[in-house]
N, C-alpha and C positions, 0 to 999 in steps of 0.2 A: 590229104592225110599223112599222117607223118606214124611209117611202122615200124619199117625196120631201119636203124640206125648204125653206121659204118664210124669205127672211128680210127683218122691216121697218125699213128704213133704211138710208139709201146713203150714208152718210160711210164714211170709211176704214176703222171699225173691221165696220163693218156688210158692206162688201165682203171684207175682209181673213178676216171669217167664212163669206161664200158663197163663197170661193177652199177653204177649208176642207171645206165641206158638199159641195165637186165633185170633191171630192179622189181618192174612190172611184169615181168615172166615174159619180155621181147627176146628173142632173137637177139643177138651183135654181133658186127665183124669187126675184128680191131685189123689193122697193119701193122705188122713192125719191120724193121729194117733188120733187125738179129735174128740170124736161126733158131738160138736157144730159148730167146721170150717164146715163139710162135711155136715150137716143140713145150716148154715149158706150159706154155697156158692149154694146150691141148691136148700134153700127156698127165699132168700133174696138178691141173688147175691153179697154178702160181705164177708171179712171172719172177722167175728166178734171180731176174737180175737187177732191176727197180723197185720189186715190191716183194719181196721174200718174206714167207711168211703167214701173207693173207691169203686165206682161202677165197677163187674166187667163182664165181655160177655158174654153173652149166650151160648156160643160155651164153656163153660168151666164146667165141672161137676164132682161134688166132689163122694170118696168113700173112705171106711172104708177099704176094702179089696184086699189086694195086689194082688189079682190072677187075679182079673178084669184088671191088668195093662198086662196081657199077651197076646193084640191085640195089643198093640202099637207097634208100628216099632221100636221108639228109645225113652229111658228114659233119662228124664234129675234128677240128682241125687242131691235134695236139701236138705238132713238129716244132722244132726250136724253130723260134723268131727267121735266123738265117736261113735257115735251109726251105723257108715254106713256100716259098715262089716256084725251087727246084722243085718240090714234092707237085706242087700244084699243075704244073706244065708235065710234069710225067703220067696224071692222073689220067681217068679214063673220064670222059665227056663230065666234068664240072658245074654242069647247067643245074643244080639242085640243091636246096640251102646249104649255106656253108657256115656251122658255129664254128668261128675263131675263140681257141683258149688260150692260147700262147702269148703269151708275153713279152715286147719290144716293140724295136722301133727298125726298118731292114738298113741296114748298115751302106749299103750302096746307095739309096735311093733317098734316105731320108725321110723315107713316106710310112706312116701307121700301115700296120698291118693290114686294115680292114681296105684300104686303098692299094694293096699291092694284090689281095685276093681282086679286086674287080677289076684290076691291069689283066691279072691272068682268066680270069675265070667271068667276063662279062655278063654270060646271061642268067647266073648265080646270085641269089638273093642272100647278104651276106650280113649275120650278125654278130656280138661280139659276146661271151661268157667269160667273168672275170669278177673276182672279189676274195675274200682272206681264206686260202683253201690250203690245209696238208695234205697232201692225197694219199696219208697212210691214215688218215682219220674221215677221210670222206668214202675209202673204203672198204672202212670198218665198220661205217656207219653211225657214226657222231655226227651230231647238228651243224649243217653246214649254211651259209645265206652268202648268195652270191645275185648279182646283175648282170639280166640278159637285158644288153642293148640291138633294137632291131630300127630300120626305121618305118615298118608297118607293123601294126599291131594283132593282125590278125593270125601272120604266119607265127610272130613271136607267141604268142598265145597258145597255138599248137605247139611248138617249142617247148614250153613252158610246161605242159599240161602233158607232154608225153616223158617229161624225165624229172619233172617235182614227184619228190617223196616227202612222206613228214619230218625226216631230217634233212632234208634235203631242198633247202625254199628258194626261190627265183622270183627277184624282183624288176618288173619290166621298165624299162628307157628308153628312149628315142638320141639318147645321145650317145652313138660310137664311140665318137673323139671320145671324149670325159671318162667312158670307161677305157678304151686304149691308155691313154695318157698315166692314167692312175696306176696300171698294171705295169707300164716300162720306167716311170722312174721312180717308184717305192724298191726295183729292182736295186737301181744305184744306192738310193740313199741306204736300203739295210747293210749292202759293203760299208757304207759310212761307219753305222752303227755296231756292226761286228769290231771295225779298226777299234771303235771308243771300246769295245769290253773287253779286247784284248790286249788294247793297252793300259785297262784298270784305270780307266779315268772317271769311273763311278755312276750311278745310276742319274745323277742330276744333269751332268755334262749327256746323257741319252736321249732324257728327255727334252729337253734345249734343242738336241741337233733332230730329235723327230717333230716337233714343232716347227723349226724354223726350214727343214727340208720338207714339210707340207706346203709352206710358202712359198717355196721354189716349184712344186707339181705346180702349185697353184697358177702363179704366173706362168708359167711353162702353159700349162693345160687351156687359160683363156687366150693367150696368143694363140691354139692351133684351133680354137671355138669351142672348145670342152665351156660346159655349164660349172659355176662353183656347185652349186648342189649336187652334181655328179660327184667331183672330185671330195666333195664334204661324206659319200656316202661310202657305200661298201667296197667298189671297185677302188676307191681311194684312199682315204682315210685311213678305213676299214682293214685294208690291204695291206696297207703303208705301218701299221699297228705290229700284225701279227708278224711281218717277215720283220720288223726292227729290234724285236722280243724273242730271237726264239734258236738255239744250232740246228733247229731242222729245217730252217731257210739257209737254201744252200749260198745263197748271195751275203746272208750275216755269217755261213763258217767262212767264209772266202775271206770275207773283211778281220774277220777275228783272226787268222791265221798271218794276217799280213800285220795287224796290232800285236800279234808275237812275235814280230819279226822276220818271219817267213816272207820269201818274192814271189810277187801274184805266176810269175810265169811256170815257181817251183809247182805251186797249189794248184792251180789249172792243170797241171802238167799229169796230178796225181788222179783228177777225178774222170771216174766213166760219164756225170751226168752236168748237164750244164749251167753254169751261176751265170743268165741271161744278162743278167746287171754289168759284168764286165766287157758284154760286146755292146749293151747299151752306153754306154757311158763315154766313148768319144762321140761317138755320132749326134749325142744328148748334147753334149759340150760343144758340137760344131754349128747346131740349128740355132743353139742360143745365143753363140755369138754372132750368128749371121744375122740374129733380128734382134738384139740386143737387150738380150732376157737376161738378167742379173742370175747366175745360178754358180755361188760361189762354191759351194758343198760338193756338188756335180764335177764340178771344175777340181777339187781335190783327190775328190775319186780317181777322176781321170787322171791325175799325176802321179798317183801313187799306181794304177797297173800298168801305165808306161812307163815305169822307175823315172820319170823325172825329178820328183822330190820323194825325200821319205817320210815314215810319218812326222817324226819331230819338224822338219819342215813347214809340212803343213799344218800341221796346228799352230805352227807359229802364224803363218799367215792368215787361218781365219781368226783365232783371238787377236790379232793385230789389227783386225781391219775397222775403221772408224765406228763411232756410234752412230745410229739412225732411229728412227722412230720405225716402231715393231709392225705397224701396219703396210712398210714398205718392204 
């Protein structure tokens, strides 16, 4: 039985998930690296850095000591993707169910995060929670639906039943790769859609970019063993539509700034929160090139982020591509 859940990561999404985990009156322990987050949650029932102004459940307690999570039956892992391995390596006895809630691909290894978790914690059951979510909406109880992907039905059902609320619906899947690919690729595509917004290219261009970006996501996902129906579901197309349409998306906001003429380096230096797509783009492009997967939008975003080309140059390159059948 999964009674007490620990949350690893005190950003906006980790805090929102702690709010969900406490939603049925269960004690929930959240680990955060930042002392001001720990103090804010414990003393004022708010996360002052990442989710200000939203009152949090009295059932949530925060700690800066990973060892205290040893008393939890399962962990929601909500660290930035590039730090997940290091945090799990420091965690006590990671032999319990791990529900991965971060979105990205490990830059160093090129591995999806569920592979990384299994390398670090070989005795753990690993699941993936992914879908169209803005943390502030989840934390305030607005309706949300996500995919929970796991290898085994029994444990996945326990996690679903433990976390599910009327306004927080979980749909089960056994396609971990599909759930992760959607969440990783959509972050890069959201940067591209932000560029379209910042450059003032119009709604037609953004709709076309979402559709052609989804084609890239599908090609990459199928090459990674994902199923097409997963990519067309909540964790793929659903998340893509959300993050490509709102400045509440960190990745969309980053792209919008680039489209308005600011440099990626300048924009990322100003941020406390992480736009995961900036770290995913180069590794995604590398894997695509190695496997011969055509991903021109991802390549264009990578060029922009690395300052190898400016917005006008990548637009010219994309718009001058030879015509081809839509199914390709």
